[in-house]
Each structure stands twice: as structure tokens, then as C-alpha cells.
C-alpha positions in Angstrom: -42.6 28.8 -57.7 -41.9 25.1 -57.4 -41.3 23.5 -60.7 -43.4 20.4 -61.6 -40.3 18.1 -61.8 -39.2 19.2 -58.3 -42.6 18.3 -56.9 -42.4 15.0 -58.7 -39.0 14.4 -57.2 -40.2 15.1 -53.7 -43.2 12.7 -54.1 -40.8 10.1 -55.5 -38.5 10.5 -52.5 -41.4 10.4 -50.0 -42.8 7.2 -51.6 -39.4 5.6 -51.7 -38.9 6.4 -48.0 -42.2 4.8 -47.2 -41.2 1.7 -49.2 -37.9 1.4 -47.4 -39.6 1.7 -44.1 -42.1 -1.1 -45.1 -39.2 -3.3 -46.2 -37.4 -2.7 -42.9 -40.5 -3.4 -40.9 -41.1 -6.7 -42.8 -37.5 -7.7 -42.2 -37.9 -7.0 -38.5 -41.1 -8.9 -38.3 -39.5 -11.9 -40.0 -36.7 -11.9 -37.5 -39.3 -12.0 -34.7 -41.3 -14.9 -36.3 -39.2 -17.7 -34.8 -39.5 -16.2 -31.3 -43.2 -15.8 -31.8 -43.5 -19.4 -32.8 -41.7 -20.5 -29.7 -44.0 -18.4 -27.5 -47.1 -20.0 -29.1 -45.5 -23.4 -28.4 -44.8 -22.5 -24.8 -48.4 -21.2 -24.3 -50.4 -23.8 -26.1 -48.2 -26.8 -26.4 -45.7 -27.2 -23.5 -47.8 -26.0 -20.6 -50.7 -28.3 -21.4 -48.2 -31.1 -21.9 -46.6 -30.4 -18.5 -50.1 -30.7 -17.0 -50.7 -34.0 -18.7 -47.2 -35.3 -17.7 -47.9 -34.5 -14.1 -51.3 -36.2 -14.4 -49.6 -39.3 -15.8 -47.2 -39.5 -12.8 -50.1 -40.3 -10.5 -53.5 -40.4 -12.2 -56.4 -39.6 -9.9 -59.9 -41.0 -10.2 -61.4 -39.3 -13.3 -64.5 -39.4 -15.4 -63.5 -37.4 -18.5 -62.9 -39.7 -21.5 -59.5 -38.2 -22.5 -58.2 -38.4 -18.9 -59.4 -42.1 -18.6 -57.7 -42.9 -21.9 -54.4 -41.4 -20.7 -54.7 -43.1 -17.3 -55.3 -46.4 -19.0 -52.4 -46.1 -21.5 -49.8 -44.3 -19.4 -46.8 -45.7 -21.2 -48.1 -44.5 -24.6 -48.7 -41.1 -23.1 -45.2 -40.8 -21.7 -43.7 -42.0 -25.0 -45.6 -39.2 -26.8 -45.2 -36.3 -24.3 -41.5 -36.7 -23.3 -40.1 -36.8 -26.9 -42.5 -33.9 -27.7 -40.9 -31.8 -24.9 -37.5 -32.5 -26.3 -38.6 -31.7 -29.9 -40.0 -28.3 -29.0 -37.0 -27.4 -26.8 -34.6 -28.3 -29.7 -36.4 -26.0 -32.2 -34.6 -22.8 -31.1 -31.2 -24.5 -31.6 -32.2 -25.7 -35.0 -33.5 -22.3 -36.0 -30.5 -20.3 -34.8 -28.2 -19.1 -37.5 -25.6 -18.3 -34.8 -25.6 -22.0 -33.6 -25.2 -23.2 -37.2 -22.3 -20.8 -37.8 -20.4 -21.1 -34.5 -21.3 -24.6 -33.3 -22.1 -26.7 -36.4 -21.6 -30.0 -34.4 -24.2 -28.9 -31.9 -26.6 -28.1 -34.8 -26.0 -31.5 -36.4 -26.4 -33.6 -33.3 -29.4 -31.6 -32.1 -30.9 -32.0 -35.5 -30.5 -35.8 -35.4 -32.2 -35.8 -32.0 -34.9 -33.6 -33.4 -35.6 -36.1 -36.1 -35.6 -39.0 -33.7 -38.0 -37.3 -31.3 -40.2 -36.2 -34.3 -40.5 -39.9 -35.3 -41.4 -40.9 -31.8 -44.1 -38.2 -31.5 -45.6 -39.2 -34.9 -45.6 -42.9 -34.3 -47.1 -42.6 -30.8 -49.6 -40.2 -32.1 -51.0 -42.8 -34.5 -50.9 -45.4 -31.8 -52.9 -43.1 -29.4 -55.5 -42.8 -32.1 -55.9 -46.6 -32.1 -55.8 -47.3 -28.3 -57.5 -44.2 -27.0 -61.0 -45.6 -27.4 -64.1 -45.1 -25.3 -64.9 -48.7 -25.1 -64.1 -48.8 -21.4 -66.8 -46.1 -20.8 -69.3 -46.4 -23.6 -69.1 -49.4 -26.0 -69.1 -48.6 -29.7 -68.4 -44.9 -29.1 -65.8 -43.2 -31.4 -62.2 -42.5 -30.5 -61.7 -39.7 -27.9 -61.9 -36.4 -29.8 -64.0 -37.8 -32.6 -63.3 -38.8 -36.2 -62.2 -35.3 -37.1 -59.4 -35.4 -34.6 -58.4 -38.9 -35.7 -58.1 -37.8 -39.3 -56.1 -34.6 -38.5 -53.7 -36.4 -36.1 -53.0 -39.1 -38.8 -52.5 -36.3 -41.4 -50.1 -34.5 -39.1 -48.1 -37.6 -38.3 -47.8 -38.5 -42.0 -46.8 -34.9 -42.8 -44.2 -34.9 -39.9 -42.6 -38.1 -41.0 -42.6 -37.0 -44.6 -41.0 -33.6 -43.9 -38.4 -35.2 -41.7 -37.5 -37.8 -44.3 -37.3 -35.3 -47.1 -35.2 -33.0 -44.9 -32.7 -35.8 -44.2 -32.7 -36.7 -47.9 -31.9 -33.1 -48.8 -29.0 -32.8 -46.3 -27.5 -36.1 -47.5 -27.4 -34.6 -51.0 -25.8 -31.4 -49.5 -28.9 -29.4 -50.6 -28.9 -27.1 -47.5 -31.6 -24.8 -48.8 -34.0 -27.6 -49.3 -33.0 -29.2 -46.0 -33.9 -26.0 -44.1 -37.2 -25.7 -45.9 -38.3 -29.2 -45.0 -37.2 -28.9 -41.4 -39.2 -25.7 -41.1 -42.2 -27.6 -42.4 -41.5 -30.3 -39.8 -41.4 -27.7 -37.1 -44.6 -26.2 -38.4 -46.4 -29.5 -38.1 -45.3 -29.9 -34.5 -46.2 -26.3 -33.6 -49.6 -26.6 -35.2 -50.7 -28.7 -32.2 -50.2 -25.6 -30.2 -51.8 -23.3 -32.7 -55.0 -25.4 -32.4 -55.3 -24.0 -28.9 -55.9 -20.6 -30.3 -59.1 -21.9 -31.8 -60.1 -24.4 -29.0 -59.3 -22.4 -25.8 -62.2 -19.9 -26.3 -64.7 -22.7 -26.4 -63.0 -24.4 -23.4 -63.3 -21.1 -21.5 -67.0 -20.8 -22.4 -67.7 -24.4 -21.3 -68.7 -25.4 -24.8 -66.2 -28.1 -25.5 -67.1 -31.1 -27.7 -65.5 -33.6 -30.0 -66.5 -31.4 -33.0 -64.8 -28.3 -31.5 -61.6 -30.3 -30.8 -61.5 -31.8 -34.3 -62.3 -28.6 -36.1 -59.8 -26.7 -33.9 -57.1 -29.2 -34.7 -57.7 -29.0 -38.4 -57.7 -25.2 -38.3 -54.5 -25.2 -36.3 -52.8 -27.6 -38.7 -53.9 -25.9 -41.9 -53.3 -22.3 -40.8 -49.8 -23.1 -39.4 -48.8 -24.9 -42.6 -50.2 -22.1 -44.8 -48.1 -19.5 -42.8 -45.0 -21.7 -43.1 -45.5 -21.9 -46.9 -46.0 -18.2 -47.2 -42.9 -17.5 -45.1 -40.9 -19.9 -47.3 -42.0 -18.3 -50.6 -39.0 -16.5 -52.3 -41.4 -13.9 -53.7 -43.3 -13.1 -50.5 -42.9 -9.5 -49.2 -41.6 -10.8 -45.8 -38.9 -13.0 -47.4 -37.9 -10.4 -49.9 -37.5 -7.9 -47.1 -35.1 -10.3 -45.3 -33.0 -10.8 -48.4 -32.7 -7.1 -49.1 -31.9 -6.3 -45.4 
């Protein structure tokens, strides 16, 4: 007959095994998170930007307000899109522990370029909010995308510049941990433009696009991405604890 303490020991071992498996799973998922972020950027950020870049090379006759705004202010569009390409392409280099360890100079110089492109994207984002008006089409109409989009773009640009500035301040003070956290936040702000596509694309596919949909989608993309980044950065989060113990 099995003694009570033996049954208890078996239950303890089984529960401990499940706990170890959960920790291992969380550690594995955390390692996949950067790759997942890049995939989201590729799907919802880079591909639409490529389409917009090709449009700007030789704008056709268009009637859609956003297309007209880009065609009218081509230089502003180029100065926003091209640095944005570089910024996203530099993210894997900045996130790679292998690059930091084996090629620190590459990490440092790509980081400086990342900051510079981030500033360009942020400044031109604010400028686009100002110059992309519908006055050429419909006088006294709001900015393309509506006021919700204007506010979220401005909020994103301020957050991007702030995160980059605090990240640079941290590295000048040799606070590497704080530097990485702020640079992760800066990447999160940039990627949130792609995350917005998750909320907007279904309405686009259904033919139900509007300024309100774009504005709300942008806000949801920004807030959910930043919430995910903050959760990922928490020292006590299950995912981060799993990575530390792995």
C-alpha cells in the first residue's frame, strides 16, 4: 500500500515538472518575441511603406485624400518613409545579443543611425500632420485621418523622441540596463504603427474605412504595443523571470 507521504512526493514532483515546463515554454516564447515583432513590422509596416514609396516615385492621378496629400508633399513623404525603412531594418541588429557581444562597434554605430532615423521619422511625422490637410479638396475639412490620428501621431512622435533621448542619456552614464529598456520602448513606438494594421486591416477588407477607424486603430496599436513592451520589461513578469532562470 502506498504511504501518504509517497503519494504527496509524487504529486509534488509532477507539479514541479509542470512548473519547469511552463518556465521553459515562457523562456522560449520570450526568445521568439523579437522575431515576432519583426514579422509584424514586415507585414504591417514595411510592405505598405514600400507601396507608398513606389507611389511617390511617380504619383498617378488620384482622388483619395491621403494619396493627394502624399502626391502634393512628396519630399515630406520621402523624408518620412526612407528613414523609417532604415529604422526598422536596424532593429534586428540592435536587438541581437550576438552582435553586441561579437561586434560592439557595429552595434554602436547602427545604434547612432537608429537614433538619427528615429528623430527624422518623428519630426516628419509631426510635419505631415500639419501639411497633410484637405484644403486642396474640401476647404475647412480636418487633417487627413481625422483628429484622432493627429493626436496619436503627435503622441507617438513625442514618445519616440523622449525614449531615444533617455536611451542616449542612459548610455552616456554607462547605465546599460536602462539604455536597453529605453531603446526597446523606442522600437515599440515605431512598431506600433505596424500593430495598428491589425486593427485597421479588417475594416479595410470590409470596405468600411473612415477617419474614425484609422484614428482608433492607431491609438489601439500604440497603446497595446507599449503595454506589451512594458509587460515584457517588468522584472517580475513570468516571461522575464523565465528568461532569467533559463
